[in-house]
TORPA-83383 format. One record per residue: x, y, z of N, C-alpha, C, O in turn; residue in three letters. Coordinates in steps of 0.05 Angstrom, whole numbers, plus 5000, padded with zeros to 4 digits. Atoms other than C-alpha are relative to their C-alpha. Last residue first. Layout:
// residues N
XYZXYZXYZXYZALA ...
END
This chain:
// residues 390
500250295003051857820947502649875009502849625008LYS 499950134974052558520976499749704998499749565019LEU 497449964989054358850909500349865027502649815036MET 498050145016048258560875502850025012504349835012GLU 500450294997043458770930502249844985503249654995ASP 499250094973046359470932499749705004501549585015ALA 497149994999045859560857501049905027503049755029LEU 498950225016038659320858503049995000504249785004VAL 500450244984036959790915501149764985502349584997ASP 497950014980040060370877499849755017501849635025TRP 497550065014035560220817502449995020504149825017ALA 500050285008029460190862502649924986503649704991ALA 498950174979031160850895500149714991501949565000GLN 498050175012030261260831501049785019502849635012ASP 501450175019023761590854501949804987501049604975ALA 501350224985027461860915498749804980498549564986ALA 502849964992031662280868499049755014499949535010LYS 501350254993039262330860497250065011496850235028ARG 500150064972041362980827498549745005496849664989THR 499249774984043663170757500149945030502249955042THR 500549765017040062600722500450245017498450345029LYS 500949764986043262020759499650224979501450274963ILE 499849745013043761360722498950225018496650205027THR 501749814986045160690756500550284987502850374986VAL 498649764990048160210706498050185013495850235002VAL 499249805019043859580699501850215013502150225038PRO 501949865017047159120710497350045014496649875031GLN 502749994989053058920753498350174981499050394974VAL 501249735000059358790711497149975010495549824999LEU 502950034999063158160729498750275003499050405024THR 501449804985070258270705497049944999495949924977ILE 501550114978073957650683498950215019499150195043ASN 500350294995079057990639498549945025499050045047LYS 498150104980077958710618499449715006497249625002MET 497650095014074258880553502249895019504149775010ALA 500650255014067658920589502449884986502549644981SER 499750224981070759440635499349734988500449524996PHE 497250024990072059920578500349765019502249615016ARG 498350115021065359800543502849965009504049755003ALA 500850285005061359890607501849874978502649644981THR 498750174980065460510623499249714997500849535001LEU 497150025004063560840558501449815020503049655012ILE 499650155025056160680563503049964995503949754988LYS 500750284995055860900636500649834975501749614978GLY 497950134985059561550622499549705004501349545002ALA 498450185017054961770566502049835016503049635006GLN 498250184985049362160601501449804981500049664966PRO 499350225018046562690553501949815014504349815007ALA 501549995025042863260589500749784980499149724962TRP 502349824999044663310662498349994974495950024975SER 500149825024049162710664497550165000495350055002GLY 501649764997051262260721500250174975502350194963ASN 499449785017053561540717498350245007496150215018GLU 501949794996053960980768500950234981503250314981ILE 499549745012057460330753497750195006495450115005LEU 502549865005058259670791500650294990502650404997GLY 500149715003064359230785497250104995495850004978VAL 502749935006065758520809499950315000500850445019THR 501549844981073058330805497150034991496449994968ARG 501050184979077657820771498550155022498950095046ASN 501650235008081558330729498949865025499749925048GLN 502150044980085658970728498149784991497349784968TYR 501350265004091358880678498049935022497949715033LEU 499050184979095859450701498449745001498649605021LYS 497150035005094759840635501249805021503149665014HIS 499650165025087259750638503049934997503649704991GLU 501150274995086859980710500549824976501449594979LEU 498150144983091460570694499149725007500749535008HIS 497650065016087060780636502049855016503149655007TYR 500750245016080860720681502449924982502949694978VAL 500250234983083961200731499549754984500849544989PHE 497350084991086161700679499949755017501649585014ASP 498650115024079261710646502849915008503649694999GLU 501150275003076161810715501349864976502049634977VAL 498850174980080862390728498949724999500349535007CYS 497250075004079062700661501249825021502749635015PRO 498649794986071462650667502949935001503649695006PHE 499550044971069262130617501450255011503050384998LEU 498150214993066262290549500249975030498350035045GLY 500950255013060862710518501849775005501749574991ALA 499449965028064663340540499449744984500949664967ASP 498649755004064263080611500850024971502449864961TYR 499349965028059562540636501350274996500450475008THR 501749825017059762450710500949994971503249924965PRO 498749815018062861840742498050184986496050084976ALA 502049795006061361360799501350224984503350344993ALA 498849765011065560720802497750194992496050124976LEU 502149835013063160160847501450254991502650395008ILE 499749715004068559650862497550114988496350004970MET 502149875013068858940889500550304997502050425013LYS 501250175020074258450909497750134984496950024964ASP 502650104993078658950945498749844977499449874953TYR 500250124974086159080943497349855005497349645017GLU 498950275000086859180869499749865027499649615028TYR 501550165019082159770866501049715000499449524997ALA 502450104986085460030929498349844982496949654991LYS 499450184979092260070895497549885014497349645018GLU 499350255013089460380832500749795021499849565019VAL 502550115010086160930874500549724987499049534992ALA 501450114976092661070912497449864992496649665003TYR 498550244990096561130847498749885024498749645028SER 501050255013091061590818501549755011500349545010VAL 498450095022092762150866499249734990498449565006ASP 498250214992086862360908501749914976500649884954THR 498349904978082662990906502349815007503949875025ARG 499149735006078862920841501950115020503250315016THR 497950005020078662170849500950284992503150314981LEU 500549795019074762230914502350024980504550104987ASP 497749835007075361570949499350204978498250124958MET 500449795021070161150985502650154995504350175013PRO 497849824999072060501021499750214978500550164956ILE 499949835023065960081038502350205003502650325025VAL 497549844996065659481084500450164974500850054953LYS 497850015019058459251077502450165010502150375024ALA 497850174992053859121136502449984982504249834986GLY 500750285008047259381110502349815006502149575000LYS 502250094981048360031148499249724994498249585012LYS 498750054975054960101109497949905021498549725036THR 498550255002051360031043501249925027501249695035LEU 502050215002046360581061501449734999500449545012GLU 501350034974051861051085498049775000497849615019SER 498050124982055860931022498849955027499249735039VAL 500150295006049561080982502049855017501549625026PHE 502550114989048961761016499849704995498949555013ASP 499650024971056361881003497449915013497549775033LEU 498250214993055461710929500249975031499949755041VAL 501450265005049362140918501749775009500749585020ALA 502150034980052762730952498649744996498049605016LYS 498850054973059062640911497949955021498049775037LYS 499150285000055162600846501149925027500649705037THR 502450175000051663250862500749705000499549555015ASN 500750104973057963620883497649815000497249685021GLY 501349794984059164070823499049905027497750055041HIS 499349745011064163650783498950225018500450405025ILE 502349834999064063000822500850284991502750395003SER 499349735007068762410814497450174998495450074989ALA 501949835013068061740848501250274992503350355003TYR 498949755010071861160875497950154985496150044973PRO 502049835012068060640917501350274991500950475004PHE 498649755005072260040937498150184984497050094964PHE 500849845023067359520963501750254999501350435015ILE 500949734994070058991010499450144974500050044952GLY 502849965007073058301015499250285008499650365030ALA 501949964979080658331016497250004989496850074966GLU 498650044975086658120973498050015024498449865043GLU 500449814978083058040908501449925025501849695032PRO 502350074985086357610854499650205023501650315033VAL 502249825007091057890802497449925014495249975004TYR 502150175010095857290810497550164992495650054981SER 499150095026101857750818497949834986497949804962ALA 499949785019098358110875500749914972499450004953TRP 502649895004096557480912500050214979498450214959THR 501550205014103257140904497250104993496350064970GLN 499149995027106657790925498649794982497949844959TYR 501149765012102457810988500850024970499250094953LYS 502850055005104257091003498650244987497050214969GLY 500150165025111657250995497149944993496449934969ILE 499349835023110957811046499949844974498949954954TYR 502049795003107157391097500650174975498850224959PHE 502450115013111456781086497950204995496450194976GLY 499749955029117557201103497649894985497149984962LEU 502650085013115157221175500150044970498350174959ASP 501850164984121357601198497449934984496550104968LYS 498650214985127457881163498249815015499149605023THR 502150164988125258371109501449765013502849615000LEU 499250285002130458911094497949835015497349905038VAL 498550144979126559561092501049724991499849604974PRO 501450084977124659991032501749825019504149785014GLY 501449784987127460030962498749895025497749665025HIS 498749755007132759600928498550255010499550475007LEU 500949885025130558970964501550264994503150355010PRO 498849735001134258551015499350134974500650094954ALA 500449895026130157931033501050295001500150455017ILE 500449715001132557541093499650074971500849954952ARG 500349904972132556801115499550305000498350415019ALA 499749714996131356491047499550085028497550025040ILE 500449984971132455741034500650295008503050365012ASP 497849894984131655740959499250025029496950065036LEU 498050214996127155280918502350105018504149945024SER 501150204982121155750925502049785006501849645027ALA 499249934973125356310894499049785020500249755042ALA 497150064998124655990825500950045029502449885040LYS 499750295002117055970832503049925002503649715015ASN 500850124974117056680857500349705000501149585020LEU 497849954981120856890795499449885027501249765039LEU 497850175009115656570749502450035019503849835025ALA 500550274991110156890790502249804992502949625007LEU 499550014971113357570779499549725011501049625028VAL 497150014996113757450704500749985030502649855038GLN 499150265010106357280700503049975005503949765014THR 500650214981104657880744501049724991502049575008GLY 498350235006108158380698499649775020501549645030TYR 500550115027103158940692501349734996500449574979LYS 502550145003103359060767499449874973498049674972GLY 499550275010110759230772497449864991497649654978VAL 497450025014110459980780500449734987501249714964ILE 499649795019103360160801502549974983502650074960ASN 502249995019101359510834500650214978500250164954ILE 500250235018108059390867497950044978498550014955TYR 497650025016109260080896499849774980500249814956TYR 500249775020102160170920502449994982502150054958ARG 502150065019102459470952499850234979499650174955ARG 499050215018109259610983497949934979498549884956ALA 498249885020106860271012501149804981501849864958GLU 501249785014100759991047501850114978500950154955GLU 502150095019103759321064498950234984498650214960LEU 498850095025110159591095497949944979498250014956TRP 498749775013106359991146501249924974501050064954GLU 502049835012101759401160501250244987500350324965ASP 501150125024107558921169497950184987497950194962GLU 501850224994110759401218499149884974499449994952THR 502150065020116759811197498449765010499449545013TRP 500250305001120460071258497749934981495449984987ASN 498350104978122760791265500149705000502249585005GLU 501450224987119960951196501849895022503949765016HIS 502649914993121861621166498349795013496049835021THR 499949834977129261451167497350115009497050215031SER 499550164976128160861120499950175025498850095046ILE 497250004992125061291067500349855026498549855043ALA 499449924973118161071044503049995006504349785003GLY 499549714996115860710981500650055030500049885047PHE 502249834992116559960979500850295000503250365000SER 499449724993120759410950497550155009495350065005GLY 500449964971119158670953500850285009501250325033PHE 502050174986121858590882500150045030502250085042GLY 502349854994125759190856497849845014495949945025ASP 500349785018132358810861497550165008497250235031ALA 502450045017131258200905499450214980497350234968SER 500049725009137858100940498050014977498649914955PHE 500949955027135857440972500250304995498650455007LEU 501149745007139957291034499350014971500949944953VAL 502750055010141256591060498550264995496250305003LYS 501849854981147356781101497150004991495450125003GLU 499050044973151956261068498350145021497950045043SER 500950254986147656211005501049975029499749845044ASP 497550064986147656910977499549775019497949805037GLU 500350154974141956950927502849945011504549834997TYR 497650144991142057480872499549875027498550005045THR 499849994971136457770830502349825008503249654993VAL 499450254987136657920756499950055030500150285039MET 499950044971133558470714500949725008500149524995VAL 497350094992135458590642500249915029502449845038GLU 499250255013128358610612502749895010503349665007PRO 498549945025125559120661501249744989501449555004TRP 501949935021120158980713501350124975499950244959HIS 500849944972120758450736501750245009503350215028VAL 502549864999121058380660498850015028496450025032MET 500749825022126757880660497150115003495349955010PRO 502749914994128357580729499150204978498450434984ALA 501049815019134657170720497150075005495549895012MET 502650105009137356830782498950224981498550454989VAL 501549815016144656910800497549884988497649674976PHE 501450165021147756530857498250204985496750354997HIS 502349875012152856920899498949824978500449724960LEU 500350075028157556530944497450124989495350095001THR 502649935012160056801010500049924971502049964957HIS 502150154985165756461048497250064990495349924997SER 498650124978170656690995498049835015497449615006GLY 498649784988167457160944501949905023503450065034LEU 499050034972165056600900501650255008503350354994SER 497549854996160956760839500849985029499350065047LEU 499249914973155456300815502550164999504050154979THR 497149974997151556140752500650125027499050265039GLU 498850214984144355900759503050025004504249875019GLY 501650124980141456320702501549785015502649605002GLU 502550135008146856650662498649895025499649895047LYS 500750254988152257150678497349904991495650054982VAL 502950065005155557700638499449725011500749535003ALA 500350295000162157910670497049964996495450015014ILE 502250154989162758640650500449704998501349594978MET 499250074973169059050641497949825013498149765037ARG 497550165002168259090565500949905028502549715029SER 500750285005161059320577502449824998502349585003SER 498750174980163359960611499549704994500249535011TYR 501350275000161760420553501649815017504049765013ASP 498050215004163661140570498549735001496749695016LYS 498349915022158461690560502149794993502849744969GLU 497749844993153761300604501650084975501449954955PHE 500449844976146860990603502350195006501950375023PHE 502049795004146260700533500050205022499050435019GLN 498849795015152760300540498150234994499050454988GLY 498649824983149559890595501250244985501550464996ILE 501349744995144459570550501750215013501150455010MET 500949885025147958970519499050295004499450464987GLN 497649955015151758800583499350144973500750314964LYS 498749764988145258870622502550074984503050314979THR 501649775009141858390573501250265012501250464999LYS 499149945027147357880586498650244989499750404973TYR 501150195020145857930660501150074972502350294968SER 502949975006150358300707499149804980500649634971GLY 501450255003157158330740497150054995495850205010VAL 502949984997161858920735498849744993499749604975LEU 501750105022169258840747497150035006496350035029GLN 502550124992173459290792498549904975498450044955MET 499650295001180559430768497449845007497349605005ASP 499850105027178860150750500549704997500149594976PRO 498650254996176360320820500349864973498749684966PHE 498549984975174361060821501749745005503849755017ALA 497749825004172261030748501850025024504250045022ASP 498350135019167760420760502550174994504750064992ALA 498550214986164860740822502049864982504249794990LEU 498449884979163061390787501649795014504049825020ALA 497649885012160661030724501950115022504350085020ALA 498350215010155960580763502650124989504850034995ILE 497349974990153161170802501949774991504149745002ASN 498949745007146561260765503050035008504450204996ALA 497650035017144960520765501650264996503750264984SER 498250194989139660440819502849994986504749894997HIS 499949974971135061030809501849805014502249825038ASP 498249794990137261020736500050045030501950135041PRO 501649764998133960350719501650215015503050155035GLU 498849765012139659870704498350255001499150464992LEU 502249855013137659310751501250264990502550405005HIS 502550175003141758750783497950144983496250014971GLN 502149825011148559070773497649834995497449694975VAL 502250165011153658710817497750194992496650335009VAL 502549864997159859130826497849844986497849804962LEU 502350035018165758680836497950215007497550285030TYR 499350175022172758690866497850004979498349974955ASP 502050205008171659280913501049844975502349954958PRO 501249935025177859610942498049794992498449554997LYS 500250215020180259601014498750104974497550324974ARG 497649985018182860171057499949784979501949744965ASP 497549934986176060291090502350024981502250174961GLY 497650125012170959941046502550055017504249885018LEU 500150284996165060101092502549864989503649685001VAL 499850044971166760841096500049705006501549615023ALA 497249974992168060861021500449955029502549845038LEU 498450225011161160581007502950015009504049815018VAL 500750244986157661071053501649764991502649615008ASN 498949984973161361671025499449755016501249655030LYS 497150055003159661440954501450025027503249865033MET 499550295006152361390974502949944998503849745009TRP 500250154975152362071007500549714995501649575012GLN 497849934982155162410945499849845026501949735035ALA 497450095009150662050895502250055022503749875029SER 498650074975143962110931502949944995504249805012GLY 500749824979140062500878501549935026501750105044ARG 498249775000143862120825499450205022501150355030LYS 500849775017140061500844501950235002503450265022ASP 502449854992143660910875499450224981500850264961CYS 499349734991148860360867497550155008495850045022THR 501449775012147959610861501050275011502550285031ASP 502650085012150759060906498450254992497150375008MET 502049794996158059210918497549924986497649864962VAL 502049945020162158570921498250235010497250225032ALA 502149824993168658480959498150054977499050104954ILE 500649815021173457900954497550165008495950065023LYS 497450005013176257541013500050184976501950334970GLU 499050274998169657761045502950014988504150234987ASP 497250014993165758401055500949725004499849575020LEU 499450264988159058441019503049995004504649994985ILE 497350095006157059161006500549745015500049735040VAL 498750164979149759361001502849934991503449914967TYR 497550115011145559870963501449855023501049935047SER 498450184984138560120976502349894984502249834960ASN 498650135022135560750946502049815014504149905024TYR 497250074995130460960999501149874974499749744959SER 499350275011124161340986502949955006504550135010VAL 497550045014120661951015500349724989498449574986GLY 497950074980115261981068502649934986504349794997THR 500049814978110262361024502049945022502950125037PRO 498750154979112161950962500350195025502450305029VAL 499449844976107462180907501349825021500449595026PRO 501250114976108061740845500750165024503150185031TYR 502950045001109062080777498749905026496349955030GLN 501449775010116062350764496949964998495650114983SER 500350045029119061660774498350224987497050184967GLU 498350225009117961790848499449944971497049924964PHE 501250205018114662460857502049804992504049864979LEU 502949994998116162940915498649794984496649684992ASP 501350065025123462790929497050025004495949935024ILE 500849755013126163140991498649964973497550144962THR 502449894987126562541037499150264988497250384998THR 500749755014131462130995497350105012495249995006ASP 502749904999134761611039499650254983501450424983ASP 500449724995141361301017497050055001495449954985VAL 502049855014144060601015499650285010500850365029GLY 498749755009150660321041498050184985498850364970THR 501849825015148159741082501450264993502650385010TYR 500549734989153359231103498350174982498550154957ARG 501649885021153658491091498950265010497050275026ILE 498650015025159458231132498450104976499550134954SER 497449874997157158431201501550004973503150184968ASP 498350144981150058251181502650155002502950374990SER 501150275000144158521140501649835020500449665034VAL 497950195005145759241159498949725001497449655020ASN 500550145026139259631153502449814994502349684973MET 497550125009139059851226499549844975498049644976ASP 500350285006132860291236502649894988503750014969MET 
END
């Protein structure tokens, strides 16, 4: 896949196909890209660096694009180490190069390297510009999307938005011959919800600023450059940042210790499906929590089935609910199923946790399984089905 934006905006990023966990927590089975770009003009700007895992290849890529020229500026949009690890290497290689970033970046950059490069920084404010010749960079502040120092950059001659972590996705470029909207959507949603999801208010503020720009391409720091049907991608971000459901359907995560809860759930999934519902079951004991959080945000309804464990929640359920709380899960309908052989507590605990979330409609009553699902309990299951199918 050609990631060059144009003849004058060249891609110098690096694929990482050997990483197992992004940020030491999110599985990335098809890797991740660390995107960087070089703008060639009367003056040259390098747009961000990359993670230390790709240092050698990244420097090789940059030098190949530069040829016998030297960069005038390194634009630092985001200081997170997967994008900033090579600032020192480039700054030391080109001592006349200036660094450009937000005022917060200038304050923070000394924390990241043995040498403090803040004296070489041009600190820019909202709306300020930098001319490279025929290209002009416009700087837009994006605090807490998803770090406090973040800014994005708009280049007006080619109408390119360098969007920092915004519009990024998991997946190395080389593992996707051609990114379809659906391929992007799955990994971009999981990326956004788990990494940026807490900061929807700030994302909406940035989208409002971007609405005044004439954007032809979006060049993020992870994943493909977006060039077609930008309304689709921007619309998805509007939805995610607003915490409203993306699709109608019932996400059905569950955990089962000895298999009884799983059997009850799968039988109920079959019943719901026969009634015309779209149901997406997921075993929390076998699936990484980042996928579960993604699906919880995608659909408008959720049924969570959980056994009681040590008078509390089974660990993977506890982890799942913690992530929902932390990422501000809201505006959904939730049904609960608990299982307990001698002292069921999961329903009570989950009711309290979900009741504290914003605009959650909790279906009552909680369905209780005493070890195994019995035919005599069918009335309670029917009530849950009826409520979830409204």
